N, C-alpha and C positions, 0 to 999 in steps of 0.2 A: 266250614270245610269238614270233611270226614277223614277218618284215619287213612284211607287208601289214597288220599291226595298228597301224601308226603312227597311222592315222586314229582309233584309240580312245584316244589320249592327247592331252589338251588342256593347253596351258600358260597360266599366268597370271603376270603380273609385278606385284608389289604391295609395299606397305609394311605394311599392317595396323596402322596407327598411330593408334588401336588398331583391332582387328577389330570391326566393328559389324554390325548386321543386314543392311545392304546388301551387305557383303562376303560374308556367308554365302549370301545369295540369289544373288550373282554366281557363286560356285563351282558351285552346283547348276545355274544357268542355262547356264554354260559347258559343262558336261558334256552337258546336254540339247541345246544347239544344235550341238555338235560331234559328237554321237552317241558320246561318249567314255565309256569305262569308268573311266579314271584321269585324275587332274588333278595336274600338277606345278606348284607355285608357286615362282617365284623371288622371294625376299623380301629387302628391305634388312636389314642387321644392326642394330647398335645406334645408327647415325646415319642420318638420312634425307635425301631429296633437297632439301627446302626449307632445308637448312643448320641442322639442329637435332638434338638427341638424340631417339631414339625414346622415347615416353612410358613404355613398359614394355620390359623386355629381350627379346632376340630369342628366347629359349627359351620364355618365357610366350606370346609371340605365335605361335610355331610350334605349341605345344600347342593353342592356340585354332583355328588354321588347320586342323589335322588333325581336330579335333572338328567343324569346320564342313564338312568333306568333302574337303579336300585330301588327296592320297595320299602326296605326297613334297614336302618343303619344302627348297629349296636356298638358300644365302646368296649374295646378290650381292656381289662384291668391293667392299670399303668405299670404294676410291678413286672408284668410279663410282656407288655408291649415294648418295653425297653430292655428286654433280656436276650438271651441267646436264641439262635434259630430254633433249637429244640424246645425251649420253654414257650417261645412265641407261637410255634405251631401247635404244641400240646394245648395251650390255652385257647387258641382259636377253634381248634377241633372240639375241645370239651364244651365250649360255649354253644357251638352249633348243635352238638349232640344232645345237650341237656335241654334244648328248646323243645325237643320231641316232635318237631314238624319238618325237619330238613331231610330230603331224600338223597341229595348228592352235593358234593363240594367240587368246585371247578377252580383250577389254578393254572397260571401260565408257566411254561418251562422252555428252556433253550432246546431241549431234545424232542419234546412233543411225544414221547414214547412212554405210555403209562405202564407197559409191561416191564420195561427196564427200571423205572422208578419203583415199582412195587417189589421187584426182585431185590433191589438194594435196601429198600425199607424192611423187608423180611429179615435180612441179615442183621441190620441194626436193632431190630426189635427182639431178636432171639440171642444176639451176641454169642455166636459159636466160639469155641476155644481158639481156633485159628485166628479169627478176627481180633479177639481180646489180646492174645499174645503179640500179634503184629502191632496193635495200637500202643501197647505198653512199650515195646521196643522203640518205636518211632518217637514217642514222647521223651524217653530216656536220652535220645540223641539230640534233643533240643528243638525238635520241630514244633510248630504251633499246633494247636488242637485240630484245626481244619486240615492242615497238611498231613498230620499223623493219621487222622481218620480216613482221609482219601486214600492214602497208601495202604492202610489195613484193608479197606474195602476192595481195592483193586487186586490185592493178593488173594482175598477170599472168594471173590466172585468174577474175576476177569472182566471188569467193567472198562468201558471207554473212559479215558482220562477226562474228556470234556464233560462227561456226565457229573463228575465229582468236583469239577472246578467252577462250575457256573452257579451263580447265586440263586437263581430261580429253580434250577434243578435241585439244589441242596434243600431249599425250602419245601419243594414238592415231595422230596424223599421224607422229610420230617412230617409233613401232613399225612402221608401214607403210613408212616411208622406209628403215628399217634392213633390213627384209625385201627390199625392192627392190634395195638396194645389195649385199646378200649373195647375191642370186639364190637365195634360200631357197625350198624347196618348202613351207614352213609356210604354212598358209592363215590370213589374218587374219579375225577375226569381231568385230563390235562389238555391244554391247547398250546400249540407252538407259538412261542413269543414272536410278535410281529415287529418289524422295524429295527431300531437301534438296540444295541445290547445294553445291559443294566448300567454299565459304567461309561458308556459312550457319551461324549459331551457335545457332539455335533448336531446340527439341525438339518441334515441333508435328507433324512427319511420322512415319509409321511407320518410315521409314528416315532417321534423322538423320545428319549428316555427322561425320566424324572430327574436324573442326575444332570442332564444337559440344561433343563429348565432351572434347577437350583443354582447351578454355576452361573448361568446368564443373569439371573436375578441378583445374585451376590455381587457380580462384577458391575452391574448397573448401579447398585446401591453404593458400592465403593467409589464409584465415579461421580457420586452426587445425584444420580438419577432418581426420579420419583415415579410412582405408578408402575405399570406393566409395559415393558418394551414390546415393540411389535414382534420381535423374534420369539419372545416367550408366548405371546398370544397365538402365534403361528402353530406352536406345538400343542396347544390346548383346544378343547372343544369350543365352538363358536360362542357358546353361552358363558364362557369363563369370566369375561370382563364384567358381566352383570353381577356376578357374585363376589368379585374381588376388587370392587371399587367402593370406597377407597381400599387400597391394598396395604396391609400391615405385615409384610414379611419379616421374620426374625431368623437369625443365624446363630451358629454355635458361639461365636465370639461375643454376642450380645449378653451371654451369661457369664462372661469372664469375671466380673467383679463379684457376682454372687458366689461363684466357685471359690475364688480366693478368700472371700469372707468365711465361707463354710469350712474350708481347710484350716484357717486360723482359729476359728471357734472350737473345732474338734480338738486341735492340738492343745489349746488353752485349757480345755475341759478334760484332757487326758482320755479323750474318746478314741479308742483304737480304730484305725483305718481298716484293719484286717477283718472286722466284723461285717463290712459292707460287701455286697455282691460283686464278684469278679476281682476283688482286691486281694491278691495273694500276699504272703509275707514279703516276698522279694519286691513286688510292685509297691507295697506300702512303704518299704524302706527307701525306694527310689523317689516316691512322692515326698517323703519327709526331707530328703536331700535337696529337692527342688522347691521346697515349700515357699521360701522367701523370694523366689524369682519374680512373682507378681506379673507373670506374662499373660498373654491372651489364652483362652481355652485351647485353641488350636496349637499355639506354640508350646503349651505345657504338654500336650499329647506328643508333639514332635520330640521334646526333650526326654520323654519317658519311653519312647518306642525302642524296641530291641528286636532281635531276630525271633525271640520267643513270643513277644507280645505284639499282635497286629495293631494297626491304628484303630480299628473298630473296637477291639477288645479294650484298649486303654480308654477310648472315648466313652464306652459304656461304663467302665469302672469309675471314671470321674463323674459321670452323670449320676451313678448310683450314690456316690458320696454327696453330691449336691442335693439329690432328692431324698436322701436318707433311706435308701432301699437296702436292707440287710439280708444276710444269708438266712437268718431266722425267719424273716418275713416270707422269703421265697419258699422255704421248707413248709411253713404253715399254709401258704397258698397252694402248694402241691397237695398237701394233705387234705385240703378242702376241695380237691378235684379241680383246681385251676380257676374255675369260673363259677363261684357260688351265687352269682346274680347276673342279670342281663339289664344293662342300663341303655335305655333308648335315647339316641341322639336325634333321630329324625325318622319320619315315615311318610309314605305316599298315602293320602287319604283313601285312595282306591284300593289299598291293601289292608284296610282295617280288620278284615277277616283273619289275616295272619296274626295280628296281635291277640285277637279273641281266642284263636286256636292255641297259641302259646300259653295263654293264661289257663286254658283247660288241660293241656297235655304236657307242658313243661315241668321240669323238676326243680326249677330255681325261680326266685322272685323276679318279676319284671318291674323295673323302676322307670317311671315316666316323669316323676317329680322328685327333685333332690330332697325337698323337705320331708317326703314320705319315707325316705330310706331308713331312718332311725326306727320306724315301726316295723319294717320288713326284714331288717338284717340284724345279726348279732354275732359276737365272737369274731372269728377271722374274717368273715364276709364284711362286717362293719368296719374293721380295721383296714381292709383293702379298699373299701369305698372311701374312707377318710383320706387315704393316700391319693386316690384319684382326684379328690377335691383339692388337696394340697398342691399336687402337680399342676393342675389347671390354674389355680390361683397364682402360683409362682409365674407361670407362663404369661398370664394376663397382666401381672405387675410389670414384667419386662416390656411387653407391648405398650402398655400405658405410658411407661417412662420414656420409651424410645420415641413414640409418636405424639406424646403430650395429648392423649385422648383418653376418655373414660369409657371403659368397656363394661358390659354386664357381667356379673359374677355367676358362679354356679347355682346360686339360689334365685337369681333374677332372670337368667337366660331361659327362655322357653324351648321346648322340643321343636326342632325344625319340621315344618309340615309343608308338603307339596300338594297342591290342589289337583 
């Protein structure tokens, strides 16, 4: 490829948790709208942004993404994949930008209005005095961060309430903000989200939500069911069953014992909870108070939830305690520009030219073999990569224990390749 072919590569930032028909449609639509020949997907690894394990492991999800039309799947560094919407978006955009080959990024939104998304992003990127004052005032009143920010934005820019309440709109605004702050030449494109809403749990639409699929699978597992129910397969592309048999889904409560053990060990070692990401002094005190409840992961979240702390915020905080993700690590990751390496999870053999061009024009190392990372990375980048390995090995340990099966580890699992 030559330099002017950047326009023919579109980026997507995703979790595919799990990949459903709407995701497959989005990949094809992104290529169409961008006039792109290739699609690069930056995907969360084994833990996701809402503070939970991915339903299926990253390799199964990568294989499905490639089958759905992605040409290259890269893993988002784990410390940001399980972080706030702001850090998640900043990392995804940084990774696409640093590849040096991406011309546009396409994301779904509930509004489908790029002009409004960009307008909101401009305010957040520049943080004018009116916005900052309104934000501080709302936080003082005890509102959650998302509520306070939405109110401050509405006062500053007269936005429709729906724009600031919908999860995909919020992520879209963060993507656009990250592009503005980086002064990136990547062009943002949004598509109107099709079918069910993000939190909808019904199967009435052609495109059901990932939330609906997760809920159905968890209910099936709770009732002793095995494999993938017909209702779940209905919401996924026709090829899904080929990549998820045997299916090894895991859920938040599968990590309950590990969380309880981690909290006990930290307490015994006088390891302060407050040093971990998203754990405020107040939340740390509440965690200590509930320390010996030995409840499930979800029950512990419920016991800690208050008006000030959303379910997702607490889930992320507890996950950060479990995975050992500290404030210091996040600050170091930001200082390293979020994505100091690009780890390949899988690629389409027909898109090998994309990999070649990234090697020529990218500004970060491209990792295709885990064993080679030590020679390619140093400092913060190496520490972040080590955390990725730890997170995936922890996930694999839970899957192996739950299903009494032996999985390949990060050193023995090959990059997924589609012929």
